[in-house]
C-alpha positions as CSV (number, residue, x, y, z in Angstrom):
1,X,1.3,-125.9,-47.2
2,X,4.3,-123.5,-47.6
3,X,4.2,-119.7,-47.5
4,X,6.8,-117.0,-48.0
5,X,7.0,-114.3,-45.4
6,X,9.6,-111.8,-44.1
7,X,11.9,-113.1,-41.4
8,X,10.6,-110.4,-39.1
9,X,7.2,-112.0,-39.1
10,X,8.4,-115.4,-37.9
11,X,7.6,-116.5,-34.4
12,X,10.0,-117.9,-31.7
13,X,11.3,-121.4,-32.5
14,X,9.8,-121.3,-36.0
15,X,11.9,-122.9,-38.7
16,X,12.2,-121.9,-42.4
17,X,14.3,-121.8,-45.5
18,X,15.7,-118.5,-46.9
19,X,14.3,-117.9,-50.3
20,X,15.5,-114.3,-51.2
21,X,17.6,-111.5,-49.7
22,X,16.4,-108.2,-51.1
23,X,18.9,-106.0,-49.4
24,X,21.4,-104.1,-51.7
25,X,24.7,-102.4,-51.2
26,X,26.7,-102.7,-48.0
27,X,23.8,-104.2,-46.0
28,X,23.1,-106.9,-48.6
29,X,26.7,-107.8,-48.8
30,X,27.0,-108.0,-45.0
31,X,23.9,-110.2,-44.7
32,X,25.2,-112.6,-47.4
33,X,28.7,-112.7,-45.7
34,X,27.0,-113.9,-42.5
35,X,25.7,-116.9,-44.4
36,X,22.2,-115.7,-44.9
37,X,21.8,-116.9,-48.5
38,X,19.0,-118.7,-50.4
39,X,18.2,-122.3,-49.5
40,X,19.7,-122.0,-46.0
41,X,17.7,-123.4,-43.1
42,X,17.2,-121.0,-40.2
43,X,15.3,-121.1,-36.8
44,X,14.2,-118.1,-34.8
45,X,15.8,-118.4,-31.3
46,X,14.2,-115.5,-29.6
47,X,13.8,-111.7,-29.5
48,X,14.9,-108.9,-27.2
49,X,12.3,-107.5,-24.8
50,X,11.3,-104.7,-27.2
51,X,11.2,-107.2,-30.1
52,X,14.4,-105.9,-31.7
53,X,16.9,-107.5,-32.4
54,X,15.9,-111.1,-33.4
55,X,18.3,-114.0,-32.7
56,X,18.4,-116.7,-35.3
57,X,20.2,-120.1,-35.5
58,X,21.9,-120.7,-38.8
59,X,24.0,-123.8,-39.3
60,X,26.0,-124.2,-36.1
61,X,25.8,-120.7,-34.7
62,X,23.5,-118.0,-33.5
63,X,23.4,-114.4,-34.8
64,X,21.3,-111.4,-34.3
65,X,19.7,-109.1,-36.8
66,X,17.9,-105.8,-36.4
67,X,14.3,-105.8,-37.6
68,X,15.1,-103.6,-40.6
69,X,17.6,-106.2,-41.7
70,X,15.2,-109.1,-41.1
71,X,12.6,-107.3,-43.3
72,X,14.9,-107.7,-46.3
73,X,15.0,-111.6,-46.0
74,X,12.1,-113.7,-47.4
75,X,11.7,-117.1,-45.8
76,X,9.6,-120.1,-46.7
77,X,7.7,-121.5,-43.7
78,X,4.9,-124.0,-43.1
79,X,1.7,-122.0,-43.2
80,X,0.2,-123.6,-40.1
81,X,3.2,-122.5,-38.1
82,X,3.0,-118.8,-39.1
83,X,1.9,-116.3,-36.6
84,X,1.7,-112.5,-37.0
85,X,4.4,-110.6,-35.2
């Protein structure tokens, strides 16, 4: 069963599909320019020791996002994979 959660709530190595980017203005534009658009597959690669930022794999590259940026991205994941962050 699928569930939609914020990217920040995903666990390490968890995969999902971006469903919505709710950021507006400059931050929303920057997120979309990095390729974080609906129907894009992503995987969480890891987190810094204090849990911010988060590294994600998208297409053939890895990028990092701050938690406040990851909060504005909704991702569809398998429900049994979800863990609370």
